[in-house]
Short mmCIF file of the C-alpha atoms (twelve columns), coordinates in Angstrom:
data_MODEL
# 
_entry.id   MODEL 
# 
loop_
_atom_site.group_PDB 
_atom_site.id 
_atom_site.type_symbol 
_atom_site.label_atom_id 
_atom_site.label_alt_id 
_atom_site.label_comp_id 
_atom_site.label_asym_id 
_atom_site.label_seq_id 
_atom_site.Cartn_x 
_atom_site.Cartn_y 
_atom_site.Cartn_z 
_atom_site.pdbx_PDB_model_num 
ATOM 1   C CA . MET A 1   -12.612 -0.907  28.719  1 
ATOM 2   C CA . ALA A 2   -9.887  -3.222  27.485  1 
ATOM 3   C CA . GLY A 3   -6.590  -1.585  26.647  1 
ATOM 4   C CA . PRO A 4   -3.566  -2.590  24.604  1 
ATOM 5   C CA . ALA A 5   -2.229  -4.728  27.446  1 
ATOM 6   C CA . ASP A 6   -5.391  -6.837  27.256  1 
ATOM 7   C CA . ALA A 7   -5.149  -7.521  23.532  1 
ATOM 8   C CA . ALA A 8   -4.659  -11.115 22.442  1 
ATOM 9   C CA . ASP A 9   -1.338  -12.139 20.959  1 
ATOM 10  C CA . PRO A 10  -1.451  -11.920 17.157  1 
ATOM 11  C CA . TYR A 11  -1.546  -15.019 15.018  1 
ATOM 12  C CA . ARG A 12  2.020   -15.898 14.034  1 
ATOM 13  C CA . GLY A 13  1.524   -18.737 11.568  1 
ATOM 14  C CA . PRO A 14  1.636   -18.710 7.753   1 
ATOM 15  C CA . LEU A 15  -0.841  -16.653 5.751   1 
ATOM 16  C CA . PHE A 16  -2.482  -17.483 2.432   1 
ATOM 17  C CA . ASP A 17  -3.429  -14.244 0.676   1 
ATOM 18  C CA . ALA A 18  -6.506  -15.401 -1.208  1 
ATOM 19  C CA . HIS A 19  -7.236  -12.073 -2.911  1 
ATOM 20  C CA . LEU A 20  -4.119  -10.546 -4.441  1 
ATOM 21  C CA . HIS A 21  -3.871  -8.380  -7.569  1 
ATOM 22  C CA . TYR A 22  -0.722  -7.440  -9.476  1 
ATOM 23  C CA . ASN A 23  -2.477  -4.936  -11.706 1 
ATOM 24  C CA . VAL A 24  -1.082  -2.820  -14.497 1 
ATOM 25  C CA . GLU A 25  -0.810  0.181   -12.138 1 
ATOM 26  C CA . ALA A 26  1.594   -1.833  -9.992  1 
ATOM 27  C CA . CYS A 27  3.646   -2.853  -13.008 1 
ATOM 28  C CA . ASP A 28  3.108   -1.929  -16.640 1 
ATOM 29  C CA . PHE A 29  5.713   -4.097  -18.314 1 
ATOM 30  C CA . ARG A 30  5.964   -1.711  -21.268 1 
ATOM 31  C CA . ALA A 31  6.249   1.440   -19.154 1 
ATOM 32  C CA . ALA A 32  6.602   2.198   -15.432 1 
ATOM 33  C CA . CYS A 33  6.881   -0.582  -12.871 1 
ATOM 34  C CA . PRO A 34  6.677   0.888   -9.363  1 
ATOM 35  C CA . TYR A 35  6.469   -2.574  -7.763  1 
ATOM 36  C CA . PRO A 36  8.806   -4.992  -9.560  1 
ATOM 37  C CA . VAL A 37  8.245   -8.707  -9.062  1 
ATOM 38  C CA . ALA A 38  11.254  -8.957  -6.734  1 
ATOM 39  C CA . HIS A 39  9.788   -6.197  -4.562  1 
ATOM 40  C CA . VAL A 40  6.430   -7.983  -4.455  1 
ATOM 41  C CA . TYR A 41  7.967   -11.243 -3.270  1 
ATOM 42  C CA . ALA A 42  10.079  -9.467  -0.660  1 
ATOM 43  C CA . THR A 43  6.957   -7.727  0.631   1 
ATOM 44  C CA . LEU A 44  5.007   -10.983 0.838   1 
ATOM 45  C CA . GLN A 45  7.850   -12.798 2.563   1 
ATOM 46  C CA . ARG A 46  8.228   -10.016 5.128   1 
ATOM 47  C CA . ALA A 47  4.518   -10.280 5.978   1 
ATOM 48  C CA . GLY A 48  4.694   -14.043 6.489   1 
ATOM 49  C CA . VAL A 49  2.579   -14.823 3.422   1 
ATOM 50  C CA . ARG A 50  3.402   -18.288 2.091   1 
ATOM 51  C CA . ALA A 51  0.881   -18.600 -0.753  1 
ATOM 52  C CA . ILE A 52  -1.135  -16.234 -2.942  1 
ATOM 53  C CA . LEU A 53  -4.224  -16.430 -5.115  1 
ATOM 54  C CA . ALA A 54  -2.950  -14.241 -7.967  1 
ATOM 55  C CA . ASN A 55  -5.419  -12.480 -10.277 1 
ATOM 56  C CA . SER A 56  -4.549  -9.362  -12.193 1 
ATOM 57  C CA . ARG A 57  -5.690  -6.790  -14.727 1 
ATOM 58  C CA . THR A 58  -4.272  -7.668  -17.206 1 
ATOM 59  C CA . ASN A 59  -3.494  -11.360 -16.802 1 
ATOM 60  C CA . GLU A 60  0.072   -10.435 -17.735 1 
ATOM 61  C CA . GLY A 61  0.619   -9.501  -14.086 1 
ATOM 62  C CA . THR A 62  -0.300  -12.987 -12.904 1 
ATOM 63  C CA . HIS A 63  1.857   -14.555 -15.613 1 
ATOM 64  C CA . ALA A 64  4.790   -12.448 -14.383 1 
ATOM 65  C CA . LEU A 65  4.356   -13.609 -10.787 1 
ATOM 66  C CA . ALA A 66  4.030   -17.216 -11.946 1 
ATOM 67  C CA . ALA A 67  7.086   -16.981 -14.194 1 
ATOM 68  C CA . ALA A 68  9.347   -15.730 -11.397 1 
ATOM 69  C CA . GLY A 69  9.735   -19.229 -10.035 1 
ATOM 70  C CA . ASP A 70  13.182  -18.718 -8.539  1 
ATOM 71  C CA . ALA A 71  12.048  -15.599 -6.651  1 
ATOM 72  C CA . ALA A 72  8.904   -17.357 -5.436  1 
ATOM 73  C CA . ARG A 73  10.826  -20.394 -4.235  1 
ATOM 74  C CA . ALA A 74  13.447  -18.243 -2.525  1 
ATOM 75  C CA . ALA A 75  10.669  -16.415 -0.687  1 
ATOM 76  C CA . GLY A 76  8.908   -19.679 0.153   1 
ATOM 77  C CA . ILE A 77  5.722   -18.628 -1.656  1 
ATOM 78  C CA . THR A 78  3.343   -20.745 -3.743  1 
ATOM 79  C CA . VAL A 79  1.479   -19.005 -6.578  1 
ATOM 80  C CA . VAL A 80  -2.082  -20.150 -7.302  1 
ATOM 81  C CA . PRO A 81  -2.964  -18.467 -10.637 1 
ATOM 82  C CA . PHE A 82  -6.477  -17.364 -11.609 1 
ATOM 83  C CA . VAL A 83  -7.702  -16.042 -14.955 1 
ATOM 84  C CA . ARG A 84  -9.158  -12.584 -14.479 1 
ATOM 85  C CA . LEU A 85  -11.890 -11.469 -16.877 1 
ATOM 86  C CA . TYR A 86  -10.535 -7.973  -17.441 1 
ATOM 87  C CA . ARG A 87  -8.322  -6.687  -20.215 1 
ATOM 88  C CA . ASN A 88  -9.013  -3.077  -19.173 1 
ATOM 89  C CA . ARG A 89  -11.282 -1.117  -16.831 1 
ATOM 90  C CA . ALA A 90  -14.127 -1.053  -19.351 1 
ATOM 91  C CA . ASP A 91  -14.502 -4.815  -18.930 1 
ATOM 92  C CA . TYR A 92  -15.597 -4.363  -15.302 1 
ATOM 93  C CA . THR A 93  -19.049 -3.240  -16.372 1 
ATOM 94  C CA . GLY A 94  -19.645 -5.297  -19.511 1 
ATOM 95  C CA . TRP A 95  -17.824 -8.623  -19.291 1 
ATOM 96  C CA . PHE A 96  -20.979 -10.607 -18.515 1 
ATOM 97  C CA . ALA A 97  -22.433 -9.950  -21.971 1 
ATOM 98  C CA . ASP A 98  -19.219 -9.950  -24.034 1 
ATOM 99  C CA . ASP A 99  -18.483 -13.192 -25.899 1 
ATOM 100 C CA . SER A 100 -14.874 -12.148 -26.410 1 
ATOM 101 C CA . ILE A 101 -14.341 -12.564 -22.663 1 
ATOM 102 C CA . THR A 102 -15.258 -16.246 -22.935 1 
ATOM 103 C CA . THR A 103 -12.770 -16.633 -25.794 1 
ATOM 104 C CA . MET A 104 -10.047 -14.929 -23.764 1 
ATOM 105 C CA . VAL A 105 -10.726 -17.090 -20.699 1 
ATOM 106 C CA . ILE A 106 -10.635 -20.351 -22.688 1 
ATOM 107 C CA . ASP A 107 -7.415  -19.268 -24.383 1 
ATOM 108 C CA . GLU A 108 -5.753  -18.483 -21.047 1 
ATOM 109 C CA . LEU A 109 -6.916  -21.780 -19.568 1 
ATOM 110 C CA . SER A 110 -5.514  -23.676 -22.533 1 
ATOM 111 C CA . LYS A 111 -2.105  -22.003 -22.196 1 
ATOM 112 C CA . GLY A 112 -1.793  -22.278 -18.442 1 
ATOM 113 C CA . SER A 113 0.934   -20.460 -16.534 1 
ATOM 114 C CA . ALA A 114 4.535   -21.060 -15.548 1 
ATOM 115 C CA . ALA A 115 3.202   -22.014 -12.097 1 
ATOM 116 C CA . GLY A 116 0.943   -24.656 -13.639 1 
ATOM 117 C CA . ALA A 117 -2.687  -24.772 -14.671 1 
ATOM 118 C CA . PHE A 118 -4.990  -21.912 -13.815 1 
ATOM 119 C CA . ARG A 119 -7.043  -22.874 -10.781 1 
ATOM 120 C CA . GLY A 120 -9.949  -20.465 -11.024 1 
ATOM 121 C CA . LEU A 121 -11.758 -17.497 -12.557 1 
ATOM 122 C CA . GLY A 122 -11.972 -13.996 -11.175 1 
ATOM 123 C CA . GLU A 123 -12.041 -11.721 -9.371  1 
ATOM 124 C CA . PHE A 124 -15.012 -10.353 -11.306 1 
ATOM 125 C CA . HIS A 125 -17.560 -7.706  -10.353 1 
ATOM 126 C CA . LEU A 126 -21.308 -7.532  -10.828 1 
ATOM 127 C CA . TYR A 127 -22.660 -4.130  -9.844  1 
ATOM 128 C CA . GLU A 128 -26.229 -5.249  -10.564 1 
ATOM 129 C CA . ALA A 129 -27.261 -8.714  -9.406  1 
ATOM 130 C CA . ALA A 130 -29.453 -9.325  -12.460 1 
ATOM 131 C CA . ASN A 131 -26.325 -9.383  -14.627 1 
ATOM 132 C CA . ALA A 132 -25.462 -12.731 -13.029 1 
ATOM 133 C CA . ASP A 133 -28.071 -14.136 -15.412 1 
ATOM 134 C CA . ALA A 134 -26.403 -12.681 -18.524 1 
ATOM 135 C CA . PRO A 135 -25.110 -15.182 -21.116 1 
ATOM 136 C CA . VAL A 136 -21.379 -14.973 -20.409 1 
ATOM 137 C CA . ALA A 137 -21.897 -15.083 -16.642 1 
ATOM 138 C CA . ARG A 138 -23.960 -18.252 -16.998 1 
ATOM 139 C CA . ARG A 139 -21.463 -19.797 -19.415 1 
ATOM 140 C CA . LEU A 140 -18.435 -19.125 -17.223 1 
ATOM 141 C CA . MET A 141 -20.093 -20.415 -14.067 1 
ATOM 142 C CA . ARG A 142 -20.897 -23.656 -15.871 1 
ATOM 143 C CA . LEU A 143 -17.362 -23.815 -17.239 1 
ATOM 144 C CA . ALA A 144 -16.012 -23.429 -13.700 1 
ATOM 145 C CA . GLN A 145 -18.224 -26.244 -12.476 1 
ATOM 146 C CA . GLU A 146 -17.269 -28.548 -15.359 1 
ATOM 147 C CA . ARG A 147 -13.520 -27.950 -14.949 1 
ATOM 148 C CA . ASP A 148 -13.501 -27.760 -11.138 1 
ATOM 149 C CA . LEU A 149 -12.285 -24.163 -11.179 1 
ATOM 150 C CA . VAL A 150 -12.811 -21.918 -8.164  1 
ATOM 151 C CA . VAL A 151 -14.650 -18.630 -8.760  1 
ATOM 152 C CA . LEU A 152 -13.737 -15.367 -6.966  1 
ATOM 153 C CA . ALA A 153 -16.739 -13.035 -7.199  1 
ATOM 154 C CA . HIS A 154 -17.236 -9.453  -5.973  1 
ATOM 155 C CA . VAL A 155 -21.033 -9.402  -5.821  1 
ATOM 156 C CA . ASP A 156 -23.984 -8.941  -3.497  1 
ATOM 157 C CA . ASP A 157 -25.965 -11.693 -1.820  1 
ATOM 158 C CA . ASP A 158 -28.640 -11.777 -4.547  1 
ATOM 159 C CA . ALA A 159 -25.965 -12.358 -7.189  1 
ATOM 160 C CA . ILE A 160 -24.492 -15.195 -5.120  1 
ATOM 161 C CA . GLU A 161 -27.843 -16.973 -5.326  1 
ATOM 162 C CA . ARG A 162 -28.124 -16.341 -9.067  1 
ATOM 163 C CA . LEU A 163 -24.580 -17.445 -9.900  1 
ATOM 164 C CA . LEU A 164 -24.885 -20.670 -7.940  1 
ATOM 165 C CA . ALA A 165 -28.269 -21.388 -9.501  1 
ATOM 166 C CA . HIS A 166 -26.393 -21.748 -12.819 1 
ATOM 167 C CA . ALA A 167 -23.730 -24.037 -11.338 1 
ATOM 168 C CA . PRO A 168 -24.813 -25.453 -7.971  1 
ATOM 169 C CA . GLN A 169 -21.649 -27.529 -7.551  1 
ATOM 170 C CA . ALA A 170 -19.237 -24.719 -8.362  1 
ATOM 171 C CA . ARG A 171 -16.805 -23.642 -5.666  1 
ATOM 172 C CA . LEU A 172 -17.198 -19.914 -5.100  1 
ATOM 173 C CA . ILE A 173 -15.176 -17.555 -2.907  1 
ATOM 174 C CA . TRP A 174 -17.293 -14.504 -2.074  1 
ATOM 175 C CA . ALA A 175 -14.910 -11.542 -2.194  1 
ATOM 176 C CA . HIS A 176 -15.266 -9.443  0.976   1 
ATOM 177 C CA . THR A 177 -18.132 -11.700 2.102   1 
ATOM 178 C CA . GLY A 178 -20.432 -8.941  0.874   1 
ATOM 179 C CA . ILE A 179 -18.588 -5.631  0.638   1 
ATOM 180 C CA . GLY A 180 -21.721 -3.595  1.292   1 
ATOM 181 C CA . GLY A 181 -22.094 -4.981  4.787   1 
ATOM 182 C CA . VAL A 182 -24.445 -7.906  4.141   1 
ATOM 183 C CA . PRO A 183 -25.834 -8.820  7.595   1 
ATOM 184 C CA . VAL A 184 -24.167 -11.711 9.367   1 
ATOM 185 C CA . ALA A 185 -27.506 -13.539 9.510   1 
ATOM 186 C CA . ARG A 186 -27.702 -13.418 5.711   1 
ATOM 187 C CA . VAL A 187 -24.126 -14.694 5.377   1 
ATOM 188 C CA . GLN A 188 -25.031 -17.592 7.639   1 
ATOM 189 C CA . GLU A 189 -28.172 -18.300 5.597   1 
ATOM 190 C CA . LEU A 190 -26.149 -18.473 2.380   1 
ATOM 191 C CA . PHE A 191 -23.531 -20.725 3.963   1 
ATOM 192 C CA . GLU A 192 -26.227 -23.109 5.100   1 
ATOM 193 C CA . ARG A 193 -27.800 -23.187 1.634   1 
ATOM 194 C CA . HIS A 194 -24.558 -23.435 -0.374  1 
ATOM 195 C CA . PRO A 195 -22.016 -25.809 1.195   1 
ATOM 196 C CA . ARG A 196 -19.293 -24.973 -1.361  1 
ATOM 197 C CA . LEU A 197 -19.480 -21.210 -0.734  1 
ATOM 198 C CA . MET A 198 -16.571 -19.569 1.095   1 
ATOM 199 C CA . GLY A 199 -16.078 -16.001 2.294   1 
ATOM 200 C CA . GLU A 200 -12.982 -13.831 1.784   1 
ATOM 201 C CA . LEU A 201 -12.538 -11.116 4.413   1 
ATOM 202 C CA . SER A 202 -10.737 -8.036  3.051   1 
ATOM 203 C CA . TYR A 203 -12.712 -4.789  3.354   1 
ATOM 204 C CA . ARG A 204 -15.457 -6.560  5.342   1 
ATOM 205 C CA . PRO A 205 -17.530 -3.994  7.318   1 
ATOM 206 C CA . GLY A 206 -18.156 -4.898  10.937  1 
ATOM 207 C CA . LEU A 207 -15.429 -7.525  11.097  1 
ATOM 208 C CA . THR A 208 -13.407 -5.767  13.785  1 
ATOM 209 C CA . ASP A 209 -14.132 -3.611  16.809  1 
ATOM 210 C CA . GLY A 210 -12.598 -0.227  17.536  1 
ATOM 211 C CA . ARG A 211 -9.378  -1.801  18.839  1 
ATOM 212 C CA . GLY A 212 -8.707  -3.971  15.793  1 
ATOM 213 C CA . GLY A 213 -9.942  -7.127  17.478  1 
ATOM 214 C CA . LEU A 214 -12.789 -9.292  16.240  1 
ATOM 215 C CA . SER A 215 -16.342 -8.124  16.741  1 
ATOM 216 C CA . PRO A 216 -18.418 -10.590 18.789  1 
ATOM 217 C CA . GLU A 217 -20.803 -11.464 15.942  1 
ATOM 218 C CA . TRP A 218 -17.971 -12.291 13.559  1 
ATOM 219 C CA . ARG A 219 -16.124 -14.306 16.162  1 
ATOM 220 C CA . ALA A 220 -19.289 -16.345 16.675  1 
ATOM 221 C CA . LEU A 221 -19.637 -16.836 12.924  1 
ATOM 222 C CA . PHE A 222 -16.047 -18.048 12.608  1 
ATOM 223 C CA . MET A 223 -16.495 -20.445 15.491  1 
ATOM 224 C CA . ARG A 224 -19.579 -21.890 13.802  1 
ATOM 225 C CA . TRP A 225 -18.034 -22.052 10.306  1 
ATOM 226 C CA . PRO A 226 -14.244 -22.307 10.805  1 
ATOM 227 C CA . GLY A 227 -13.752 -24.077 7.485   1 
ATOM 228 C CA . ARG A 228 -15.529 -21.541 5.302   1 
ATOM 229 C CA . PHE A 229 -13.385 -18.368 5.413   1 
ATOM 230 C CA . VAL A 230 -10.112 -17.148 3.912   1 
ATOM 231 C CA . VAL A 231 -8.129  -13.917 4.224   1 
ATOM 232 C CA . GLY A 232 -6.915  -11.531 1.542   1 
ATOM 233 C CA . SER A 233 -5.289  -8.168  0.937   1 
ATOM 234 C CA . ASP A 234 -7.102  -6.961  -2.223  1 
ATOM 235 C CA . THR A 235 -4.164  -4.986  -3.637  1 
ATOM 236 C CA . TRP A 236 -6.410  -3.339  -6.225  1 
ATOM 237 C CA . VAL A 237 -4.622  0.028   -6.012  1 
ATOM 238 C CA . ASN A 238 -0.986  0.813   -5.318  1 
ATOM 239 C CA . ALA A 239 -1.803  2.270   -1.901  1 
ATOM 240 C CA . ARG A 240 -2.636  -1.263  -0.782  1 
ATOM 241 C CA . TRP A 241 0.888   -2.352  -1.791  1 
ATOM 242 C CA . ASP A 242 2.323   0.652   0.075   1 
ATOM 243 C CA . HIS A 243 0.598   -0.520  3.268   1 
ATOM 244 C CA . TYR A 244 0.756   -4.280  2.738   1 
ATOM 245 C CA . ASP A 245 2.676   -4.920  5.948   1 
ATOM 246 C CA . VAL A 246 0.028   -3.046  7.936   1 
ATOM 247 C CA . LEU A 247 -2.824  -4.874  6.191   1 
ATOM 248 C CA . MET A 248 -1.389  -8.255  7.077   1 
ATOM 249 C CA . ALA A 249 -0.529  -7.151  10.627  1 
ATOM 250 C CA . ASP A 250 -4.182  -6.150  11.029  1 
ATOM 251 C CA . VAL A 251 -5.254  -9.615  9.861   1 
ATOM 252 C CA . ARG A 252 -2.884  -11.228 12.351  1 
ATOM 253 C CA . ARG A 253 -4.293  -9.023  15.112  1 
ATOM 254 C CA . TRP A 254 -7.911  -10.136 14.723  1 
ATOM 255 C CA . LEU A 255 -6.964  -13.745 13.996  1 
ATOM 256 C CA . GLY A 256 -5.307  -13.667 17.418  1 
ATOM 257 C CA . ASP A 257 -8.750  -13.361 19.001  1 
ATOM 258 C CA . LEU A 258 -9.577  -16.892 17.827  1 
ATOM 259 C CA . PRO A 259 -8.390  -20.222 19.225  1 
ATOM 260 C CA . PRO A 260 -5.072  -21.052 17.491  1 
ATOM 261 C CA . PRO A 261 -6.447  -23.967 15.409  1 
ATOM 262 C CA . VAL A 262 -9.288  -21.768 14.111  1 
ATOM 263 C CA . ALA A 263 -6.919  -18.874 13.410  1 
ATOM 264 C CA . ARG A 264 -4.609  -21.106 11.382  1 
ATOM 265 C CA . ARG A 265 -7.562  -22.602 9.513   1 
ATOM 266 C CA . ILE A 266 -8.810  -19.171 8.403   1 
ATOM 267 C CA . GLY A 267 -5.379  -17.603 7.923   1 
ATOM 268 C CA . TRP A 268 -3.885  -20.528 6.036   1 
ATOM 269 C CA . ALA A 269 -5.403  -23.987 5.948   1 
ATOM 270 C CA . ASN A 270 -8.789  -23.387 4.312   1 
ATOM 271 C CA . ALA A 271 -7.251  -21.902 1.184   1 
ATOM 272 C CA . ALA A 272 -4.282  -24.281 1.252   1 
ATOM 273 C CA . GLU A 273 -6.558  -27.317 1.367   1 
ATOM 274 C CA . LEU A 274 -8.802  -25.892 -1.347  1 
ATOM 275 C CA . PHE A 275 -5.857  -25.653 -3.736  1 
ATOM 276 C CA . GLY A 276 -3.716  -28.530 -2.464  1 
ATOM 277 C CA . VAL A 277 -0.877  -26.326 -1.197  1 
ATOM 278 C CA . PRO A 278 1.310   -28.190 1.332   1 
ATOM 279 C CA . SER A 279 1.942   -26.771 4.770   1 
ATOM 280 C CA . PRO A 280 5.163   -24.733 4.897   1 
ATOM 281 C CA . ASP A 281 6.100   -25.995 8.355   1 
# 
């Protein structure tokens, strides 16, 4: 059995965190703020993250990250802002049928952020795939397609099919590439059917082996589809911020099992090219 001495060198290039939340638990700007913006940027810089897809509950968190331009520039980090569909936790389970969500999204898009125009919608959740056919879900997918916004969706494989049926040309990042452990064969089937679908890899079951390296089936998938995956931290609870350095070190470990050009593509270039973020080096 391979031991630590046999492990591949970790990937050492820039990272694009394509699934980052700065939620109200991390900083409530009217109450406690356990993770101030300066702390967030220092944490990202230490981990070698050079760009983030920022989406937060509430959107005030993303606005705060975008507004801290001096801190972002000093840390060498580009902020790509997304409009999240949640004003509170209740919105997780009802947004798809709530017209006020559409109003909120359009208002946020019209205002933009200090980092520039919003580039996408999400992350949103659908706990039942059939809700992808609800009125607001259909409307927002079509809005994303019309305005060339990227969608970040936490859904199962059935919901992926339903969402893209409403907007076949929309660009969709599948959060966790199926958090419930969608079989690799099904992921491959969806990639073949939907050329603008990408997979984000936080919390993905089966991705790594017992040593933290890539599992053989996922390595094969990445070698077949090197341009279709991005990495993320999913800082949905404060514990993820507490262990951010470890999370990103784990990503670097399994990226090291790939050829360097493929590792950089997944760790950085796919997301950077999607959003037009220049290379930092």
